[in-house]
C-alpha positions as CSV (number, residue, x, y, z in Angstrom):
1,X,-28.6,7.2,-20.4
2,X,-24.9,5.9,-21.3
3,X,-23.6,4.9,-24.9
4,X,-22.9,1.4,-24.8
5,X,-19.5,0.4,-25.5
6,X,-19.0,-3.0,-27.5
7,X,-17.1,-5.6,-25.2
8,X,-13.5,-6.1,-25.8
9,X,-11.7,-9.2,-26.5
10,X,-10.2,-9.3,-22.9
11,X,-11.8,-12.2,-20.6
12,X,-14.4,-11.0,-18.3
13,X,-13.7,-10.6,-14.7
14,X,-15.8,-10.2,-11.2
15,X,-16.3,-6.6,-11.8
16,X,-17.6,-7.0,-15.3
17,X,-20.6,-9.2,-13.5
18,X,-21.0,-6.5,-11.1
19,X,-21.3,-3.8,-14.0
20,X,-23.7,-6.0,-15.8
21,X,-26.0,-6.4,-12.7
22,X,-25.9,-2.5,-12.3
23,X,-27.0,-1.9,-15.8
24,X,-29.6,-4.6,-15.8
25,X,-31.1,-3.2,-12.4
26,X,-30.5,0.5,-12.9
27,X,-30.3,1.2,-16.5
28,X,-30.5,4.9,-16.0
29,X,-27.1,5.0,-14.1
30,X,-23.7,4.8,-15.8
31,X,-21.8,2.4,-13.3
32,X,-18.6,2.7,-15.5
33,X,-16.7,4.3,-12.7
34,X,-17.1,1.3,-10.6
35,X,-14.9,-0.7,-13.2
36,X,-11.5,0.9,-12.7
37,X,-12.3,1.3,-9.0
38,X,-13.7,-2.1,-8.4
39,X,-10.8,-3.7,-10.3
40,X,-8.1,-1.8,-8.1
41,X,-9.9,-2.8,-5.0
42,X,-9.9,-6.4,-6.0
43,X,-6.4,-6.3,-7.2
44,X,-5.4,-4.6,-3.7
45,X,-7.3,-7.3,-1.6
46,X,-5.7,-10.3,-3.7
47,X,-2.3,-8.7,-3.4
48,X,-2.5,-8.1,0.1
49,X,-3.6,-11.7,0.7
50,X,-0.5,-13.1,-1.3
51,X,2.0,-10.5,0.4
52,X,1.0,-11.3,3.9
53,X,1.0,-14.9,2.9
54,X,4.6,-14.2,1.8
55,X,5.7,-12.3,4.8
56,X,4.1,-15.0,7.1
57,X,7.1,-17.4,6.4
58,X,9.3,-14.5,8.1
59,X,6.7,-14.5,11.2
60,X,5.6,-11.1,10.2
61,X,2.5,-9.2,8.5
62,X,2.5,-6.8,5.9
63,X,2.1,-3.7,8.3
64,X,5.4,-5.1,10.2
65,X,7.4,-5.3,6.8
66,X,6.2,-1.7,5.9
67,X,7.6,-0.3,9.1
68,X,10.7,-2.1,9.0
69,X,11.2,-1.5,5.4
70,X,10.5,2.3,5.8
71,X,13.4,2.4,8.5
72,X,15.6,0.3,6.2
73,X,14.8,2.8,3.2
74,X,15.9,5.8,5.4
75,X,19.4,4.7,5.4
76,X,21.9,4.3,8.2
77,X,21.5,4.8,11.2
78,X,18.0,3.2,9.8
79,X,16.2,6.0,12.1
80,X,12.9,7.9,11.6
81,X,10.7,9.9,14.0
82,X,7.3,8.3,14.7
83,X,5.8,11.1,12.8
84,X,7.7,10.6,9.8
85,X,6.6,6.7,10.0
86,X,2.9,7.4,10.4
87,X,2.8,10.0,7.6
88,X,4.7,7.9,5.0
89,X,2.6,4.7,6.0
90,X,-0.7,6.7,5.7
91,X,-2.0,5.4,9.5
92,X,-3.0,7.3,12.5
93,X,-0.4,8.2,15.3
94,X,-2.6,5.9,17.4
95,X,-2.1,3.2,15.3
96,X,1.5,3.7,14.7
97,X,2.0,4.0,18.6
98,X,0.3,0.5,19.0
99,X,2.5,-0.9,16.0
100,X,5.8,0.4,17.3
101,X,5.0,-1.0,20.8
102,X,4.7,-4.6,19.2
103,X,7.9,-4.1,17.0
104,X,9.6,-2.9,20.2
105,X,8.4,-6.0,22.1
106,X,9.5,-8.3,19.5
107,X,13.2,-6.6,19.6
108,X,12.9,-5.5,15.9
109,X,13.2,-1.9,16.6
110,X,14.3,0.2,19.5
111,X,13.3,3.8,20.6
112,X,16.1,6.0,21.1
113,X,16.4,9.9,22.3
114,X,16.2,12.5,19.7
115,X,19.5,14.2,20.0
116,X,18.0,17.2,18.4
117,X,14.7,17.3,20.6
118,X,15.0,16.4,24.1
119,X,11.3,15.9,24.4
120,X,10.9,13.3,21.5
121,X,12.2,9.7,20.7
122,X,13.2,8.3,17.4
123,X,12.6,4.8,16.1
124,X,15.5,3.0,14.8
125,X,16.0,-0.7,13.5
126,X,17.6,-3.3,15.9
127,X,20.1,-5.4,14.5
128,X,17.5,-8.1,14.6
129,X,15.2,-5.9,12.5
130,X,17.6,-5.2,10.1
131,X,18.5,-8.9,9.4
132,X,15.0,-9.9,9.2
133,X,14.0,-7.0,6.9
134,X,17.0,-7.4,4.6
135,X,16.0,-11.1,4.4
136,X,12.4,-10.4,3.8
137,X,12.8,-7.7,1.2
138,X,14.6,-10.2,-1.1
139,X,11.8,-12.8,-0.9
140,X,9.1,-9.9,-1.3
141,X,10.7,-8.5,-4.6
142,X,10.6,-12.2,-5.7
143,X,6.8,-12.4,-5.0
144,X,6.2,-9.3,-6.9
145,X,7.9,-10.2,-9.8
146,X,6.4,-13.4,-10.0
147,X,2.8,-11.5,-9.6
148,X,3.7,-9.5,-12.4
149,X,5.5,-11.8,-14.7
150,X,2.5,-12.5,-17.0
151,X,2.2,-9.0,-18.1
152,X,4.3,-8.1,-21.1
153,X,7.0,-5.3,-20.1
154,X,5.6,-2.6,-22.2
155,X,2.0,-3.1,-20.7
156,X,3.4,-3.4,-17.3
157,X,5.4,0.0,-17.7
158,X,2.0,1.6,-19.4
159,X,0.2,0.3,-16.2
160,X,2.4,1.7,-14.0
161,X,2.5,5.1,-15.5
162,X,-1.5,5.3,-15.7
163,X,-1.3,4.1,-11.8
164,X,1.1,7.0,-11.3
165,X,-1.3,9.6,-12.6
166,X,-4.1,8.2,-10.7
167,X,-2.1,8.3,-7.6
168,X,-1.0,11.9,-7.9
169,X,-4.7,12.9,-8.9
170,X,-5.8,11.2,-5.4
171,X,-3.1,12.6,-3.6
172,X,-4.0,15.9,-4.9
173,X,-7.9,15.4,-4.4
174,X,-6.9,14.3,-0.5
175,X,-4.9,17.3,0.1
176,X,-7.5,19.5,-1.1
177,X,-10.2,17.9,1.2
178,X,-7.7,18.1,4.1
179,X,-6.7,21.6,3.6
180,X,-10.3,23.0,2.8
181,X,-12.2,24.6,5.8
182,X,-15.2,22.7,7.1
183,X,-18.6,24.3,6.0
């Protein structure tokens, strides 16, 4: 059985209620891993809702912004291969194909021949897509600043550092799982 830790002075959140329920119903288990993971998942869901609300004023969703922003960050000529896009956005090639068709239909991207490989195409921002993502990223950064403004700078830097450690650990774990042969 796990050792009970004293409650901190922080306000209780929805995950605390879940943990207390598990402790009550299964005192033989240590549900503590559910704390950080549950909080990360709830934060992600709330952030997605807020960011999607923000992007809707530009007539787009978060995934559309992510694709356009990836192309914009690539620098001139704002062009990437579909493989580079789906790898950086962590979606399947089928999902990326569907998304690219929608963005192309909206006139936000264009597919152009790859001069290095006649068998493939590259994805590039259209002038309309470039103008849209340039406007949206400014509003997006302001929304993110607003979301984070209640955290003191030191705490925010510490949170960012800890999340980076977690992300690196998860990425290493994912790479090991992908590269290990099936049994």
